[in-house]
C-alpha positions in Angstrom: 77.8 97.8 78.9 80.7 95.5 78.6 82.9 97.9 80.4 80.6 98.2 83.3 80.2 94.4 83.5 84.2 94.2 83.5 84.3 96.8 86.3 81.9 95.1 88.4 83.7 91.8 87.8 87.2 93.1 88.7 85.9 94.8 91.8 84.3 91.6 92.9 87.6 89.7 92.1 89.7 92.4 94.2 87.5 92.2 97.2 87.2 88.5 97.5 91.0 88.0 96.9 91.8 90.7 99.5 89.2 89.3 102.1 89.9 85.6 101.7 93.5 86.4 102.2 92.8 88.3 105.4 90.9 85.6 106.7 93.2 82.6 105.8 95.3 82.5 108.9 93.8 79.3 110.4 94.7 75.6 109.6 97.9 76.0 107.9 100.3 77.2 110.7 103.3 75.4 111.6 103.1 74.0 115.2 105.5 74.6 118.3 107.5 72.0 119.8 106.0 69.8 122.3 108.2 71.6 125.1 106.4 74.7 124.2 109.5 76.5 122.9 109.6 78.3 119.6 110.0 75.7 116.7 113.0 77.4 115.6 114.0 76.9 111.9 110.5 75.6 110.9 109.7 78.0 108.1 107.3 77.2 105.4 108.1 80.3 103.3 110.8 80.3 100.8 113.8 82.4 101.4 112.8 85.0 99.0 109.3 85.0 100.7 110.7 85.3 104.0 112.5 88.4 103.0 109.4 90.0 101.5 107.4 88.8 104.6 109.8 90.9 106.9 109.8 93.9 104.7 105.9 93.9 104.5 105.5 93.3 108.2 108.2 94.9 110.1 108.5 97.8 107.7 105.9 99.7 105.7 107.2 97.9 102.5 110.4 97.8 100.6 112.0 100.6 98.7 114.0 99.9 95.6 117.1 97.9 96.7 115.7 96.9 100.2 115.2 93.2 99.2 118.7 92.9 98.1 120.1 94.5 101.2 118.0 92.3 103.6 119.0 89.4 101.7 122.7 90.2 101.8 122.6 90.9 105.7 120.1 87.9 106.5 116.4 88.3 107.3 116.9 87.6 111.2 119.8 90.0 111.4 117.8 92.7 109.7 114.9 92.1 111.9 117.2 92.2 115.1 118.6 95.5 113.9 115.0 96.8 113.6 114.2 95.8 117.1 117.2 98.2 118.2 116.3 101.4 116.6 119.1 103.4 118.4 121.6 101.6 116.2 120.1 102.8 113.1 121.1 106.1 111.6 117.7 107.7 110.7 119.4 111.2 109.9 117.6 111.8 106.5 114.2 111.4 108.2 115.1 113.6 111.3 116.5 116.4 109.1 113.2 116.3 107.0 110.8 116.6 110.1 113.1 118.9 111.6 111.6 121.7 109.4 108.4 121.6 111.1 108.7 123.3 114.3 105.6 122.2 115.9 107.0 118.8 116.4 109.3 120.2 119.1 107.1 122.6 120.8 105.2 122.3 124.0 101.4 122.9 124.2 101.9 126.1 126.0 104.3 127.3 123.0 101.8 126.0 120.5 98.8 127.6 122.1 100.7 131.2 122.2 102.1 130.9 118.8 99.2 129.2 117.0 96.0 130.6 118.9 92.8 128.8 118.8 90.3 130.7 116.7 87.4 130.1 119.1 89.7 131.5 121.9 89.8 134.9 120.0 86.0 134.8 120.5 86.1 134.0 123.9 88.5 136.8 124.4 86.3 139.4 122.7 83.3 138.4 124.8 85.5 139.0 127.9 86.7 142.3 126.6 83.1 143.3 125.9 82.2 142.4 129.4 85.2 144.3 131.0 83.9 147.3 128.9 80.5 147.1 130.3 79.0 145.9 127.1 76.2 143.3 126.8 76.7 140.3 124.4 73.2 139.9 122.8 73.0 136.7 120.9 70.4 136.7 118.2 68.6 133.6 116.8 71.1 132.6 114.0 73.1 130.3 116.4 76.3 131.9 115.0 79.4 131.9 117.2 79.7 135.6 116.4 76.4 136.3 117.3 76.2 139.7 119.4 80.0 140.2 119.0 81.3 143.7 117.7 83.7 141.9 115.5 86.0 144.7 113.7 87.8 144.2 110.4 91.0 143.6 112.3 89.3 141.1 114.4 88.1 139.0 111.6 91.5 139.1 110.1 92.9 137.8 113.4 90.3 135.1 113.4 91.2 134.0 109.8 94.7 133.9 110.4 94.1 131.7 113.6 92.2 129.3 111.7 95.0 129.1 109.1 97.7 128.8 111.6 95.4 125.9 113.5 95.1 124.0 110.4 98.7 124.4 109.6 99.8 122.9 112.8 97.9 119.6 112.2 99.0 119.5 108.7 102.6 119.7 109.9 102.0 116.8 112.2 100.4 114.7 109.7 102.9 115.4 107.2 105.7 114.6 109.6 104.0 111.2 110.3 103.9 110.2 106.7 107.4 111.3 105.9 108.9 109.2 108.8 107.1 106.3 107.4 108.1 106.9 103.7 111.9 107.9 104.2 112.8 106.7 107.6 115.2 103.8 108.2 113.8 103.0 111.8 110.8 101.3 110.1 109.8 99.1 113.1 109.8 102.0 115.3 107.4 104.0 112.9 105.2 100.8 112.7 105.0 100.6 116.5 104.5 104.3 116.9 101.4 103.9 114.4 100.3 100.8 116.1 100.2 102.5 119.6 98.7 105.7 118.4 95.9 103.8 117.0 95.8 101.6 120.3 95.7 104.7 122.4 93.5 106.8 119.9 92.8 110.3 120.5 90.8 112.8 118.0 92.5 116.0 116.7 88.8 117.5 116.1 88.0 117.9 119.9 88.7 121.3 121.3 92.4 122.0 121.6 93.4 118.5 121.3 95.5 119.1 118.2 97.6 121.2 120.4 98.6 118.2 122.5 99.3 115.6 119.6 103.0 116.5 118.9 103.7 116.1 122.6 101.8 112.9 122.8 103.8 111.2 119.9 107.1 112.8 121.1 106.7 112.4 124.9 104.2 109.4 125.4 104.3 107.1 122.3 107.8 107.2 120.7 110.1 106.9 123.7 108.2 103.7 124.8 107.0 102.2 121.5 109.5 99.1 122.1 110.0 99.5 125.8 107.9 98.4 128.9 104.2 98.5 128.6 103.7 99.8 131.9 105.9 102.8 131.2 103.9 103.5 127.8 100.6 103.3 129.8 101.8 105.6 132.4 103.0 108.2 129.8 99.7 107.9 128.0 97.7 108.3 131.2 99.6 111.5 132.1 99.4 112.8 128.5 97.4 116.1 128.2 96.0 114.6 124.8 94.4 111.5 126.5 93.5 113.4 129.5 91.5 115.9 127.6 90.2 113.4 125.0 88.6 111.3 127.5 87.5 114.3 129.8 89.6 112.9 132.8 90.8 116.3 133.0 87.6 117.6 134.5 86.8 114.5 136.4 86.3 115.3 140.0 85.6 113.9 143.5 81.8 113.5 144.2 80.0 115.5 146.5 79.4 112.6 148.8 82.9 111.2 148.8 85.6 112.1 151.0 88.4 114.5 149.6 92.0 115.4 150.4 90.8 118.8 151.3 89.2 117.5 154.2 92.7 116.8 155.8 94.0 120.1 154.6 91.1 122.1 156.1 90.1 120.4 159.4 87.0 121.9 160.9 85.9 123.6 157.9 86.6 121.3 155.0 83.1 119.9 154.7 79.8 120.9 153.4 79.7 124.2 151.5 83.3 125.0 152.2 84.7 121.6 150.8 82.4 122.1 147.9 83.7 125.6 147.2 87.4 124.3 147.6 86.8 121.6 145.1 85.0 123.9 142.7 87.8 126.5 142.8 90.5 124.0 142.2 88.8 123.0 139.3 88.4 126.3 137.9 91.9 127.3 138.4 93.0 124.0 136.5 90.8 125.3 133.7 92.1 128.8 133.9 88.6 130.2 134.6 87.0 132.9 136.8 86.5 131.4 140.3 84.1 134.0 141.2 81.3 132.7 138.7 79.1 129.7 139.4 80.1 127.1 137.0 78.0 124.2 135.7 77.8 121.2 137.8 80.8 118.7 137.5 81.8 115.4 139.1 83.2 111.8 138.3 83.8 111.1 134.7 84.1 107.4 134.0 85.4 107.7 130.3 89.2 107.1 130.9 88.5 104.5 133.5 86.3 102.6 131.3 88.5 102.8 128.1 91.7 102.1 130.2 90.0 98.7 131.0 88.3 97.9 127.9 90.4 99.4 125.0 93.9 100.1 126.5 94.7 96.8 128.8 92.0 94.1 129.5 89.8 94.0 126.8 85.9 94.0 126.8 86.0 90.5 128.3 88.7 91.2 130.6 86.9 90.2 133.8 86.1 93.5 135.2 82.9 94.9 136.3 81.1 98.3 136.3 82.2 98.7 139.9 85.9 98.4 138.7 85.2 101.2 136.2 84.0 103.4 138.9 86.8 102.7 141.1 89.4 103.3 138.3 87.7 106.5 137.5 87.7 107.8 141.2 91.5 106.7 141.3 92.1 109.2 138.4 90.3 112.1 139.8 92.7 115.0 140.0 94.6 113.9 137.3 94.1 117.1 135.0 95.4 119.4 132.4 96.7 122.8 133.7 94.8 125.3 131.8 94.1 123.3 128.8 93.8 126.3 126.4 96.8 128.3 127.8 99.2 125.8 129.3 98.4 122.4 128.6 100.8 120.4 131.0 99.8 117.7 133.2 98.9 118.2 136.7 97.8 116.5 139.9 95.2 118.5 141.9 94.8 117.1 145.4 91.6 119.2 146.0 89.9 117.2 143.1 90.8 113.9 144.2 88.8 111.1 145.7 90.7 110.3 148.8 88.4 107.3 149.8 89.2 103.8 150.1 88.7 101.9 146.9 88.2 98.1 145.8 89.5 97.5 142.3 90.0 94.0 140.5 90.1 92.4 144.1 92.8 94.9 145.5 92.1 97.6 148.1 93.5 101.0 147.5 94.0 102.6 150.9 92.4 105.9 151.8 93.9 109.2 152.3 96.3 109.1 149.3 96.7 111.2 146.1 98.3 110.4 142.7 99.3 107.1 144.0 95.6 105.6 143.5 95.9 106.0 139.8 99.7 104.6 139.7 98.4 101.6 141.6 95.6 101.1 139.2 97.9 101.3 136.3 100.3 98.8 138.2 97.5 96.3 138.6 96.0 96.4 135.1 99.6 96.4 133.4 100.3 93.1 135.0 97.1 91.4 134.8 97.0 88.2 133.0 94.2 89.6 130.8 96.2 92.4 129.7 99.1 90.1 128.7 96.6 88.2 126.3 94.9 91.4 125.0 98.2 93.1 124.2 99.7 89.7 122.6 96.4 89.2 120.4 96.6 92.8 119.1 100.2 92.4 118.2 99.8 89.0 116.7 97.0 90.4 114.7 99.0 93.3 113.4 102.0 91.0 112.6 100.7 87.7 111.6 97.1 87.3 110.6 93.5 88.7 111.2 92.7 85.1 112.4 95.3 85.0 115.3 97.0 81.7 115.8 96.0 81.0 119.5 99.3 79.1 120.3 101.3 82.0 119.4 99.1 84.5 121.4 99.7 82.3 124.5 103.4 82.4 123.9 103.6 86.2 123.3 101.3 86.6 126.4 103.8 84.4 128.4 106.7 86.6 127.3 104.9 89.6 128.1 104.3 88.4 131.7 107.7 86.9 132.2 109.4 90.2 131.0 107.2 92.6 132.8 105.6 93.8 129.7 108.5 94.1 127.6 107.2 95.1 124.0 110.7 94.3 122.2 110.7 90.9 123.7 107.1 90.2 122.6 107.9 91.2 119.1 111.1 89.1 119.1 108.8 86.2 120.0 106.6 86.9 117.1 109.3 87.5 114.5 111.1 84.2 115.7 108.1 82.1 115.4 107.1 79.5 112.8 103.8 81.1 112.8 105.4 84.5 111.5 107.0 82.7 108.6 104.0 80.3 107.9 102.4 79.8 104.4 99.2 81.0 106.1 100.6 84.3 107.1 102.1 85.1 103.9 100.3 88.3 102.3 97.5 87.3 104.8 97.0 91.0 105.8 95.1 93.9 103.8 96.9 97.2 103.9 95.1 100.0 105.6 94.9 103.1 103.6 98.0 104.5 105.5 99.9 101.4 104.8 98.9 101.4 101.3 99.8 104.9 100.4 103.2 104.7 102.2 103.9 101.4 100.7 103.1 102.6 97.1 105.6 105.6 97.6 108.2 103.6 99.1 108.2 101.1 96.2 108.8 103.7 93.7 111.5 105.4 95.7 109.5 108.3 96.3 111.1 111.4 98.2 109.3 112.8 101.4 106.3 115.0 100.6 106.4 118.4 102.4 102.9 119.3 101.3 99.5 118.1 102.6 98.9 116.3 99.6 99.7 112.8 100.7 98.0 113.0 104.1 94.9 114.1 102.1 95.2 111.2 100.0 95.0 108.9 103.0 92.0 110.6 104.3 90.4 110.4 100.8 90.8 106.6 101.2 89.2 106.6 104.4 91.8 107.0 107.1 92.3 110.7 108.0 95.4 110.9 110.5 94.4 111.7 114.1 90.8 111.8 112.6 89.2 108.9 114.1 86.4 110.1 116.5 85.9 107.0 118.7 88.3 105.8 121.2 88.5 102.3 119.6 90.8 103.2 116.8 90.6 102.4 113.1 89.9 98.9 112.2 92.5 96.1 112.7 91.1 93.6 110.3 91.4 93.9 106.7 87.8 93.1 105.8 87.0 96.5 107.2 88.8 98.4 104.6 87.6 96.3 101.7 84.4 97.0 99.4 83.9 97.8 95.8 84.1 101.6 96.4 87.0 101.2 98.6 88.7 99.1 95.8 87.9 101.6 93.0 89.4 104.3 95.2 92.6 102.3 95.6 92.9 101.6 91.8 92.5 105.3 91.1 95.2 106.2 93.8 97.7 103.9 92.0 97.0 105.7 88.7 97.4 109.0 90.6 100.9 108.1 91.8 102.0 106.7 88.3 100.6 110.1 86.9 103.2 112.2 88.8 100.4 113.9 91.0 102.0 113.1 94.3 104.9 115.4 95.3 107.9 113.5 95.6 106.9 110.6 93.5 108.3 110.6 90.1 108.7 107.7 87.7 111.4 109.5 86.1 113.4 109.4 89.4 112.5 105.7 90.1 115.7 103.8 89.6 114.0 100.9 88.3 111.7 102.7 86.0 114.5 104.4 84.1 115.6 100.9 82.9 112.1 99.6 82.4 110.7 102.4 80.3 113.1 101.6 77.5 112.2 97.9 77.3 109.5 96.4 75.1 106.0 96.2 76.4 106.1 92.6 77.6 109.4 92.9 79.4 108.0 96.1 80.9 105.2 94.1 82.3 107.4 91.3 83.7 109.7 94.1 85.2 106.8 95.8 86.7 105.5 92.6 88.4 108.7 92.0 89.7 109.7 95.5 91.2 106.3 96.3 92.5 104.4 93.1 93.0 107.5 91.2 94.0 107.4 88.9 91.2 103.8 87.6 92.2 100.9 88.1 90.0 97.6 86.1 89.4 96.9 85.5 85.6 94.1 88.0 85.8 96.5 90.6 87.1 98.9 89.8 84.4 96.2 90.1 81.8 95.1 93.4 83.1 98.7 94.7 83.0 99.4 93.2 79.6 96.2 94.8 78.0 96.8 98.1 79.8 93.1 98.6 80.2 91.9 100.0 83.3 88.5 98.3 83.8 87.3 101.1 86.1 88.4 104.0 83.8 84.8 104.4 82.0 83.0 104.4 85.2 85.0 106.9 87.3 88.5 107.8 86.3 89.2 111.4 85.8 91.3 112.7 82.9 94.3 113.0 85.2 94.5 109.2 85.8 93.7 108.0 82.2 97.1 107.0 81.5 98.8 105.3 78.7 102.1 103.1 78.3 104.7 102.5 81.0 102.9 104.9 83.4 99.6 103.0 83.1 101.0 99.6 83.8 102.7 101.1 87.0 99.3 102.6 88.2 97.4 99.3 87.3 100.0 97.3 89.4 99.8 99.8 92.4 96.0 99.1 92.4 96.3 95.3 91.8 95.1 92.9 94.5 98.6 91.8 95.1 99.6 95.1 96.1 96.7 95.6 98.5 98.2 92.9 100.7 101.0 92.7 102.8 
């Protein structure tokens, strides 16, 4: 009874501590000068706090020795270096991820070497049809219904499933590894930021075959570049086109099409419809002689482009603007998504009529230029500057975003034509970034928590799926968010009693040596601390893992060595004693849940 009460009390304390910190961003932020310029030098945090703030926000957390290196270089110089990742030798991370071939492969190569399991079923049906056999489905609803699957077919199907899973595992493992051991930390933070901003879902059809290209060609090259370039790369990425169904969005039957110009005298009515239909089927890699189900305009991408990617839900657009945007992107498709997977523009699928979008007129009889103009308009809209600035400030400063800083970042965005690097520089040189209110004001997401825990104990990169699985178990499966709004950006979404308990147990799992690459025996600080008396161990762990900051409650837990949750749910694998137990409890402490 006493243990249960203690568990509930600690969970409540942890939840309140984390949430109150996440919501503490108002009322204590240093103000800018009256001229509107940044109040350079006005920093409420101490020198040591500034080092920790930089490492917790600009990177995924400190590794052993990082604080000393940043202190020696100077916080501002270190941040400036992170803003120029090309100047940073990241050989160790590059060599590690090079062992995963899927990262460098095109969708077409992946589809060839890692065949989709369901594609084998479709091929079997086509084979039976060519042989004049009838596929008679039964009432079971099974995907194998009516198929004459041989033992060899079953073996191929199982192997395809294994390879498909392996491909996704390699992508997830590489993402975690770059974050854990990479030296270009800000670049990794921004890749993660933009992948969440432009969310796609690995579980939709062949989507996972496009993910490597999505990060490699669309996100990573532009993570610190111009927003318009990033937006354009995402718009043309097969990952986004397939996820939001724009790849099958076509001109409506009653709207003008470019085929009218190419087929004068016969390009309307049934003839025009057939041309549009055949163009779409060719893009899909399907038989043009069969009658397909009805298609037409799909508004998904047009809507999410405005609501989630650029202007925000209150960005001043109307449903008519959504429709016009969708029409502008008709014909932006994926070439045979289950065979090729490259971007293609199909003029026959494009709505060639004039369009009105956000007060601008898109001239008729154009092609891909319609979509490009829409991207130009939204990328330079004041609402986009404010929307992107708000999200960046929320990511790097506080959940309760300081309005004056958002305005300054938005001004930088507008002045520099959407230069993301300059927007970040505005944030990192602001008094708000180094304010007392911003210090440890963010709750770590599961991804951030796991990566920071591995970094703080000096872990090597994990080449197994284990670490990615732990992140998923904590509630954030990588590439696994179904809806296009991405994972929550506010800390309170990640904090509840169950989540806190899972985080505490995760810390104990790390300390127990159950995470590949993380060994306290290899931790540089650990070798020295293990030989010290108990009290000195607690002090050293607070210094090494918690940055020297622990509340009286946390110190008491570490000194007692008692896991208040152990009797409720801890497994035998996480019931530790001695030094390992103190480390595990520190990784689950409320101070470590914040950054």
